[in-house]
C-alpha positions as CSV (number, residue, x, y, z in Angstrom):
1,X,-49.8,-18.4,77.3
2,X,-47.8,-15.4,76.1
3,X,-49.2,-12.0,76.8
4,X,-49.9,-10.1,73.7
5,X,-49.4,-6.4,74.4
6,X,-50.2,-4.9,71.0
7,X,-52.9,-6.2,68.8
8,X,-51.4,-5.4,65.4
9,X,-50.5,-7.6,62.4
10,X,-46.9,-7.3,63.7
11,X,-47.5,-10.2,66.1
12,X,-48.0,-12.5,63.0
13,X,-45.0,-11.0,61.1
14,X,-42.8,-11.6,64.1
15,X,-43.3,-15.3,64.1
16,X,-43.2,-15.7,60.3
17,X,-40.4,-17.9,58.8
18,X,-39.0,-18.0,55.3
19,X,-37.4,-21.2,54.0
20,X,-34.4,-21.4,51.7
21,X,-36.7,-21.0,48.6
22,X,-38.1,-17.7,49.9
23,X,-41.4,-19.2,50.8
24,X,-43.0,-17.9,54.0
25,X,-44.6,-20.1,56.6
26,X,-45.7,-20.2,60.2
27,X,-45.3,-23.0,62.8
28,X,-48.6,-24.0,64.4
29,X,-47.0,-24.2,67.9
30,X,-46.0,-20.5,67.6
31,X,-49.3,-19.4,66.1
32,X,-51.3,-21.1,68.9
33,X,-50.6,-18.6,71.7
34,X,-51.1,-15.6,69.3
35,X,-54.6,-16.8,68.7
36,X,-55.1,-17.2,72.5
37,X,-55.3,-21.0,72.6
38,X,-54.0,-22.5,75.8
39,X,-54.0,-26.2,74.9
40,X,-52.6,-27.9,71.9
41,X,-55.5,-30.4,71.9
42,X,-58.0,-27.7,71.4
43,X,-55.9,-25.9,68.8
44,X,-55.4,-29.2,67.0
45,X,-59.1,-29.6,66.6
46,X,-59.3,-26.1,65.0
47,X,-56.5,-27.2,62.6
48,X,-58.4,-30.3,61.7
49,X,-61.5,-28.2,60.8
50,X,-59.3,-25.9,58.7
51,X,-57.8,-28.9,56.9
52,X,-61.3,-30.1,56.0
53,X,-62.2,-26.7,54.7
54,X,-59.0,-26.7,52.6
55,X,-59.8,-30.1,51.1
56,X,-63.4,-29.1,50.4
57,X,-62.0,-26.0,48.5
58,X,-60.1,-28.3,46.2
59,X,-56.6,-27.5,47.6
60,X,-53.9,-30.0,48.6
61,X,-53.9,-30.3,52.4
62,X,-50.4,-31.7,52.5
63,X,-49.1,-28.6,50.6
64,X,-50.7,-26.1,53.1
65,X,-50.5,-28.2,56.3
66,X,-47.3,-30.3,56.1
67,X,-46.6,-32.1,59.4
68,X,-43.2,-31.7,61.1
69,X,-41.8,-32.9,64.3
70,X,-39.7,-31.0,66.8
71,X,-38.0,-31.7,70.0
72,X,-39.4,-30.1,73.2
73,X,-37.7,-30.1,76.6
74,X,-39.7,-31.1,79.6
75,X,-39.3,-29.7,83.1
76,X,-37.2,-32.7,84.1
77,X,-34.7,-32.0,81.2
78,X,-35.9,-34.8,79.0
79,X,-36.5,-34.2,75.3
80,X,-39.6,-35.5,73.6
81,X,-40.7,-35.2,70.0
82,X,-44.0,-33.2,69.5
83,X,-46.2,-32.8,66.5
84,X,-46.2,-29.5,64.7
85,X,-47.3,-28.0,61.3
86,X,-45.6,-25.7,58.8
87,X,-48.6,-23.6,57.8
88,X,-49.0,-21.6,54.6
89,X,-50.7,-18.2,54.6
90,X,-53.8,-19.9,53.3
91,X,-53.7,-22.5,56.1
92,X,-53.4,-19.7,58.7
93,X,-56.4,-18.0,57.1
94,X,-58.5,-21.1,57.4
95,X,-57.5,-21.7,61.0
96,X,-58.4,-18.1,61.8
97,X,-61.7,-18.5,60.1
98,X,-62.5,-21.5,62.3
99,X,-61.6,-19.6,65.5
100,X,-63.8,-17.5,67.7
101,X,-64.1,-14.1,65.9
102,X,-65.2,-12.5,69.2
103,X,-61.6,-12.7,70.3
104,X,-59.6,-9.6,69.1
105,X,-56.6,-11.7,68.0
106,X,-58.8,-14.0,66.0
107,X,-60.5,-11.1,64.3
108,X,-57.2,-9.5,63.5
109,X,-55.8,-12.8,62.1
110,X,-58.8,-13.1,59.9
111,X,-58.2,-9.6,58.4
112,X,-54.5,-10.0,58.2
113,X,-54.4,-13.4,56.5
114,X,-57.5,-12.8,54.3
115,X,-55.8,-10.1,52.2
116,X,-52.6,-12.1,52.1
117,X,-54.3,-15.2,50.6
118,X,-55.4,-13.3,47.5
119,X,-53.5,-13.6,44.3
120,X,-49.9,-12.3,44.4
121,X,-50.9,-9.4,42.2
122,X,-54.4,-7.8,42.4
123,X,-56.0,-6.3,39.4
124,X,-56.5,-2.5,39.5
125,X,-60.2,-2.9,40.1
126,X,-59.6,-5.4,43.0
127,X,-57.0,-3.2,44.6
128,X,-59.3,-0.1,44.4
129,X,-62.0,-2.0,46.1
130,X,-59.9,-2.6,49.2
131,X,-60.1,-0.5,52.4
132,X,-57.1,1.6,53.2
133,X,-56.1,-0.9,55.9
134,X,-56.3,-3.8,53.4
135,X,-54.2,-1.8,50.9
136,X,-51.7,-1.0,53.6
137,X,-51.4,-4.7,54.6
138,X,-51.1,-5.7,50.9
139,X,-48.3,-3.2,50.2
140,X,-46.6,-4.1,53.5
141,X,-46.3,-7.7,52.3
142,X,-44.8,-6.5,49.0
143,X,-42.2,-4.4,50.9
144,X,-41.3,-7.4,53.0
145,X,-40.9,-9.6,49.9
146,X,-39.0,-6.9,48.1
147,X,-36.6,-6.4,51.1
148,X,-36.0,-10.1,51.2
149,X,-34.8,-10.1,47.6
150,X,-32.9,-6.8,48.0
151,X,-31.0,-8.3,51.0
152,X,-29.8,-11.2,48.9
153,X,-28.6,-8.8,46.1
154,X,-27.0,-6.4,48.7
155,X,-25.0,-9.3,50.2
156,X,-23.8,-10.3,46.8
157,X,-22.8,-6.7,46.2
158,X,-20.5,-6.7,49.2
159,X,-22.8,-5.4,51.9
160,X,-22.0,-6.8,55.4
161,X,-24.0,-4.3,57.5
162,X,-27.6,-4.6,56.1
163,X,-29.0,-2.2,58.7
164,X,-26.7,0.6,57.5
165,X,-27.5,-0.3,53.9
166,X,-31.2,0.1,54.5
167,X,-30.8,3.2,56.5
168,X,-28.9,4.8,53.5
169,X,-32.0,4.2,51.3
170,X,-34.3,5.7,53.9
171,X,-32.1,8.7,54.3
172,X,-32.2,9.3,50.6
173,X,-36.0,9.1,50.5
174,X,-36.7,10.9,53.7
175,X,-33.7,13.3,53.8
176,X,-33.1,12.6,57.5
177,X,-33.4,9.9,60.2
178,X,-36.8,8.2,59.6
179,X,-37.0,7.1,63.2
180,X,-36.7,10.6,64.5
181,X,-39.0,12.0,61.8
182,X,-41.7,9.5,62.7
183,X,-40.9,9.7,66.4
184,X,-40.7,5.9,66.7
185,X,-40.0,4.0,69.8
186,X,-36.9,1.7,70.2
187,X,-37.2,-1.3,67.9
188,X,-40.7,-0.2,66.6
189,X,-41.2,-1.5,63.1
190,X,-41.1,1.3,60.5
191,X,-43.5,-0.5,58.2
192,X,-46.2,-0.4,60.9
193,X,-46.1,3.4,60.6
194,X,-46.7,3.8,56.8
195,X,-49.9,4.1,54.8
196,X,-50.4,2.4,51.5
197,X,-49.1,5.3,49.4
198,X,-45.9,5.6,51.4
199,X,-45.4,1.9,51.3
200,X,-45.7,2.0,47.5
201,X,-43.0,4.7,47.4
202,X,-40.7,2.4,49.2
203,X,-41.6,-0.6,47.0
204,X,-40.4,1.5,44.0
205,X,-37.2,2.5,45.9
206,X,-36.5,-1.2,46.7
207,X,-37.1,-2.4,43.2
208,X,-35.0,0.3,41.6
209,X,-32.1,-0.3,44.0
210,X,-32.2,-4.0,43.4
211,X,-32.1,-3.5,39.7
212,X,-29.3,-0.9,39.7
213,X,-27.0,-3.0,42.0
214,X,-27.4,-5.9,39.5
215,X,-27.1,-3.7,36.4
216,X,-23.9,-1.9,37.7
217,X,-22.3,-5.1,39.0
218,X,-21.7,-3.4,42.3
219,X,-19.2,-5.3,44.5
220,X,-18.3,-2.9,47.3
221,X,-20.3,-2.0,50.4
222,X,-19.6,1.7,50.2
223,X,-20.8,1.8,46.6
224,X,-23.9,-0.2,47.4
225,X,-24.8,2.1,50.2
226,X,-24.3,5.1,47.9
227,X,-26.5,3.6,45.3
228,X,-29.3,3.0,47.8
229,X,-29.1,6.6,49.0
230,X,-29.1,8.0,45.5
231,X,-32.1,5.9,44.4
232,X,-34.0,7.0,47.5
233,X,-33.2,10.6,46.7
234,X,-34.3,10.2,43.1
235,X,-37.6,8.7,44.2
236,X,-38.1,11.6,46.6
237,X,-37.3,14.1,43.8
238,X,-39.7,12.4,41.4
239,X,-42.5,12.5,44.0
240,X,-41.9,16.2,44.6
241,X,-41.9,17.0,40.8
242,X,-45.2,15.2,40.4
243,X,-46.8,17.1,43.3
244,X,-47.3,13.9,45.3
245,X,-47.4,13.4,49.0
246,X,-43.8,13.7,50.4
247,X,-42.8,10.7,52.5
C-alpha cells in the first residue's frame, strides 16, 4: 500500500482524471490505497455497498460506477485483465460513506467528496451555511474547472507554454512571484494555500481572461500572456479600490 505523507484533499486531486468531454472521474484501483485498503476483495465489498446506496437513492448505478477492464503486469511479466471502475464524485462519496470513518483518510474523503457532490452552483443561503473549509473546497473545484476551460482557450490562442501563461496571470494579480510570496515548497500546489475569498478572486481572473482571449480573437502566445497579466492586474486594482483583502 502506498504511504500517504500528507492528509489533505490533494491526495484525491492528484489521482483525478478528466475525460475528453471534461467530465472528471476516479479509478477505483487508484482510490483504494488512498482510503487505506490493502486488498481489492475488501474494497470491492465496500463498492458493492455503495452501489446499493446509489440505487436506493434513485440514481443510475451504471452512470456512477461504470465497469472498465485494464491490463496489469504480474511479477512473471505476464499481463492479465483486472476489473476496475470509473467512479463519479458521487460514487466516491458513497464509497467513503461506507468506509471506516475512524481512519483519517476516510474521514477526509467524506468531507472532500461531500461538498463536491452538491449541485454545481450553490444558492447564496447554502453557500453561507458552509464552513470556511467547505467554502474553500467548493471554490477550489471551481478554480480547477475554470483552469481546465482556460487551458483549452489558451492553446487555441497560440499558447504553447501553459506554465508561463498561468504565471503571467498570477504575477498580474499578486505583483510578484506567488511561490516566493507564499513561501511554497517545490511542486507544492498553490491552490492548497488559498482561502475561499482568495480563490474567488482567482475564479474572476480566470473567467475574465478566458472571455477576453475569445473576444479579442487572440492568436499569439505573447499577446495571450500579456492579456492574462493585464486581467490579473485589473482584478488586483479592483480589489484595492473596493478595500478588499489583497491577495
